[in-house]
C-alpha positions in Angstrom: 0.0 0.4 -0.2 1.1 3.7 -0.3 2.1 5.2 2.8 3.2 8.5 3.6 6.6 9.0 5.7 8.3 12.1 6.9 9.1 14.1 10.2 4.8 13.7 11.1 4.9 10.1 10.2 3.3 9.0 13.4 0.7 11.7 13.3 -0.7 9.9 9.9 -1.1 6.2 10.0 -2.9 4.0 6.8 -5.8 2.0 7.3 -4.0 -1.6 7.2 -0.6 -0.8 9.4 -0.1 -2.1 12.6 0.0 1.1 14.5 -3.6 2.0 13.1 -4.6 -0.8 15.4 -3.9 1.0 18.4 -7.1 2.4 19.8 -5.2 4.8 21.9 -3.7 6.5 18.9 -6.4 6.8 16.3 -9.8 5.9 18.5 -12.1 2.9 18.3 -13.6 3.2 15.1 -10.5 3.9 13.0 -8.4 1.2 14.7 -11.7 -1.7 14.4 -11.5 -0.6 10.8 -7.8 -0.9 10.3 -7.6 -4.4 12.2 -10.7 -5.9 9.4 -8.9 -4.2 6.7 -6.8 -7.2 5.8 -9.9 -9.7 5.9 -12.9 -7.5 5.0 -13.6 -5.2 1.9 -13.0 -1.9 3.9 -12.8 1.2 1.6 -8.9 2.7 1.9 -7.5 5.4 3.5 -5.6 7.1 7.0 -6.5 8.3 9.7 -4.6 11.7 11.7 -4.0 10.4 15.3 -5.2 11.7 18.5 -1.3 12.7 18.7 -1.9 15.6 15.9 -4.9 17.5 17.9 -2.8 17.4 20.4 0.3 19.0 18.8 -2.0 21.3 17.1 -3.4 22.2 20.9 0.1 22.6 22.2 0.9 24.7 19.3 -2.4 27.4 20.3 -4.6 26.4 17.7 -7.9 27.4 18.7 -11.1 26.0 18.2 -14.1 27.1 18.3 -17.7 25.6 18.2 -19.2 24.7 14.7 -17.2 25.4 11.1 -17.6 29.1 11.5 -13.9 31.5 11.8 -12.0 28.1 11.9 -8.3 28.3 11.8 -5.9 26.8 9.4 -4.3 23.4 10.2 -1.0 24.3 10.8 1.6 24.2 7.8 4.0 21.1 8.3 0.4 19.0 9.7 -1.2 20.7 6.4 1.4 19.3 4.3 1.5 16.0 5.3 -2.4 15.6 4.7 -2.1 16.7 1.5 0.1 14.6 0.2 -1.6 11.5 2.1 -4.7 12.8 0.1 -2.8 12.3 -3.4 -1.5 8.8 -2.3 -5.0 8.4 -1.3 -6.1 9.8 -5.0 -3.7 7.1 -7.0 -4.6 4.2 -4.9 -8.1 5.1 -6.2 -7.5 6.0 -9.5 -8.8 9.2 -9.5 -7.3 13.2 -9.1 -9.5 14.0 -6.7 -11.3 11.1 -4.9 -14.7 12.4 -3.0 -14.1 11.2 0.9 -15.8 10.8 4.1 -14.2 12.0 7.1 -15.8 11.2 10.4 -14.5 11.7 14.4 -13.0 8.9 15.9 -12.6 9.1 19.7 -9.8 7.7 21.8 -12.8 6.6 24.3 -15.6 5.8 22.0 -17.3 2.3 20.7 -16.8 1.2 24.3 -19.5 -1.2 25.1 -21.8 0.9 26.9 -21.3 4.4 24.9 -20.8 4.3 21.0 -20.9 8.3 20.6 -23.2 7.6 17.1 -23.8 10.5 16.1 -21.8 13.0 18.5 -19.1 14.3 16.6 -19.1 15.5 13.0 -19.1 12.9 10.1 -18.6 15.1 6.5 -19.3 12.8 3.3 -18.0 13.2 -0.2 -15.1 16.0 1.1 -13.1 17.0 -2.6 -9.8 18.2 -2.5 -7.1 19.2 -0.2 -8.4 22.8 1.2 -11.7 21.0 1.6 -10.2 18.3 3.8 -7.7 20.5 5.6 -11.4 22.4 6.7 -13.2 19.0 7.5 -10.0 17.7 9.6 -11.0 21.4 11.5 -14.8 20.4 11.9 -14.7 17.4 13.3 -11.9 18.5 15.6 -14.4 21.4 16.5 -17.1 18.9 16.7 -15.5 17.3 20.2 -16.1 21.4 21.9 -19.5 21.3 20.8 -22.2 21.5 24.0 -24.0 18.1 22.6 -20.8 16.4 22.3 -20.1 17.5 26.1 -23.3 16.9 27.7 -23.2 13.1 26.4 -19.3 12.7 27.5 -20.5 13.9 31.2 -23.6 11.3 31.0 -21.3 8.6 30.4 -18.9 9.7 33.5 -16.0 10.9 30.7 -13.9 13.8 31.0 -15.3 16.8 29.0 -12.6 19.1 28.5 -9.9 17.3 27.4 -10.8 15.0 24.6 -8.5 12.7 22.4 -10.1 13.1 18.7 -8.6 11.2 16.1 -10.0 12.1 12.3 -10.6 9.0 9.4 -10.3 9.7 6.1 -11.6 7.1 3.5 -12.5 7.0 -0.1 -16.2 7.6 0.1 -18.2 4.6 -1.2 -21.4 5.7 -3.8 -23.8 3.4 -2.4 -26.5 1.9 -4.8 -27.6 0.6 -1.3 -26.8 1.4 2.4 -27.7 -0.8 5.3 -27.2 -0.7 9.2 -26.9 -4.6 10.6 -27.4 -5.7 14.0 -25.8 -9.2 15.1 -28.1 -9.3 17.8 -32.0 -8.5 17.7 -31.6 -4.7 19.4 -35.1 -4.7 20.8 -36.1 -8.4 22.0 -32.1 -8.8 22.6 -31.8 -12.8 20.9 -28.7 -13.7 20.3 -30.3 -16.0 17.4 -31.5 -13.2 15.3 -29.4 -11.0 12.7 -31.7 -7.5 12.1 -30.7 -5.6 8.9 -32.2 -2.0 7.9 -31.4 -1.5 4.3 -32.3 1.9 1.9 -31.4 3.0 -1.5 -28.4 5.7 -1.6 -25.8 7.0 1.1 -26.7 5.1 4.5 -27.4 8.7 6.0 -30.9 8.9 5.9 -31.1 6.0 7.6 -29.1 7.2 10.3 -30.6 10.2 10.6 -34.0 8.8 10.1 -35.7 10.9 7.4 -36.7 6.8 5.9 -38.2 4.1 6.7 -35.8 1.5 5.5 -36.8 -2.2 4.9 -35.9 -4.2 7.3 -35.3 -7.9 7.5 -34.7 -10.8 10.3 -32.3 -13.3 9.7 -32.0 -16.7 11.5 -28.5 -16.8 12.6 -28.6 -21.0 12.3 -29.9 -21.5 8.8 -29.5 -17.7 7.6 -33.1 -17.8 6.8 -35.2 -14.8 6.3 -37.8 -15.4 9.2 -39.3 -11.9 8.8 -39.6 -9.2 5.7 -41.0 -6.0 5.9 -40.6 -3.7 2.5 -40.9 -0.2 3.0 -41.9 3.0 0.8 -38.7 4.4 1.1 -39.6 8.0 0.2 -36.4 9.8 0.4 -32.4 8.8 -0.1 -28.9 10.9 0.0 -26.7 11.5 -2.5 -23.4 12.6 -3.4 -23.1 16.0 -5.0 -20.6 18.6 -6.2 -19.1 19.7 -2.3 -21.3 17.1 -0.1 -24.5 15.2 -0.1 -28.0 15.6 -0.8 -31.0 14.4 0.4 -33.6 13.8 -3.1 -36.9 12.0 -3.7 -36.5 8.3 -4.4 -38.4 7.8 -8.2 -41.6 5.8 -7.7 -40.7 2.9 -9.3 -38.1 2.7 -6.9 -40.0 3.5 -4.0 -41.7 0.3 -2.9 -39.0 -2.6 -4.4 -36.7 -4.4 -2.0 -33.6 -3.0 -1.6 -31.9 -6.1 -1.2 -32.0 -9.4 -2.9 -31.8 -12.4 -1.1 -28.4 -13.3 -1.7 -27.7 -9.9 -0.8 -29.4 -10.3 2.4 -27.4 -13.7 3.0 -24.4 -12.0 2.0 -24.7 -9.4 4.9 -26.2 -11.9 7.6 -22.5 -14.0 7.0 -20.7 -10.8 7.3 -22.5 -9.8 10.5 -21.4 -13.6 11.8 -18.1 -13.2 10.9 -17.4 -9.9 12.3 -19.0 -10.9 15.9 -16.9 -13.9 15.7 -14.1 -11.5 15.0 -14.9 -8.9 17.6 -16.2 -11.2 20.7 -19.1 -9.6 21.0 -22.5 -8.9 18.9 -22.1 -5.9 16.3 -23.8 -2.8 15.4 -22.4 -2.6 11.2 -22.8 -0.1 8.7 -22.1 -1.7 5.2 -22.6 -0.5 1.6 -23.3 -2.3 -1.9 -21.9 -0.2 -4.6 -22.7 -2.6 -7.7 -21.7 -6.3 -6.5 -19.4 -5.1 -4.1 -20.3 -5.3 -0.3 -18.1 -2.7 1.5 -17.5 -2.6 5.3 -18.2 1.0 6.7 -18.1 1.1 11.0 -18.3 -1.8 13.2 -18.8 -0.9 16.7 -20.2 -2.9 19.4 -24.4 -3.1 20.6 -24.7 -0.7 23.3 -27.7 -1.8 24.0 -27.5 -5.1 24.9 -26.2 -6.7 28.7 -22.8 -5.3 29.6 -21.9 -8.9 30.2 -22.3 -9.9 26.3 -21.4 -6.7 24.6 -17.4 -7.1 25.3 -15.2 -4.3 24.9 -12.7 -5.2 22.0 -9.0 -5.3 23.5 
């Protein structure tokens, strides 16, 4: 793989590198994806470590709340980021790939606190300057009142947040899905639940679409319950970001997944649960015939004894 080296080497790590498996450096989200990159189809990318933010703050970088009035990245770090983005572009085979930029806190995605939606995520970020601004927005989101309040409720320090930033090739999904390897409502460990809809996963995560729902029996991967919803909205990439649009009438009531795709996702859930050692909450997506793993975290609504923290 293409790797950036230089004076800021330890501030930037590529998914799949052993150093990128370490939660203390890159946070739970990035560390888990890095460990899984060898066995699953994970979009290529890199991570600015928590140490990068520490060093920037030590150099008097001032971060406010929100995107207004953001400072510039330190010049050396900006240059390192640009070099990494250019390397990612070579790997993706395009000059300026769209990327997903996600916050990855060191203490997130534990057994009882996933931090889902608490920090900034930006999709279809294109170009080095937009990427630098996206990194700053992720860093600033750690200081937002909502994130601080959540951390206090979880009994975590709210003043000094160690936050890494994950940058990955954006997969322009035909279908996105959220999968639970245990039933999140009944608690059954014998069933997998899949929610799926057209386009990027933000419409599902944000609750603006009612997705199709599938309940799959683990023992033989039989679909024991199926509900095909009227999927009115979908999120798609547009220049400068994403946009939610109306789904065509021909597709609204069509199943987002074939039976074969449901089975493939269920097998992915089983494999991830076995690898991680706890029931998983997974975000994944199909682009054409390829299934991509986008996120993997514990199901935090299950009893602690059944959702062990990753090592």
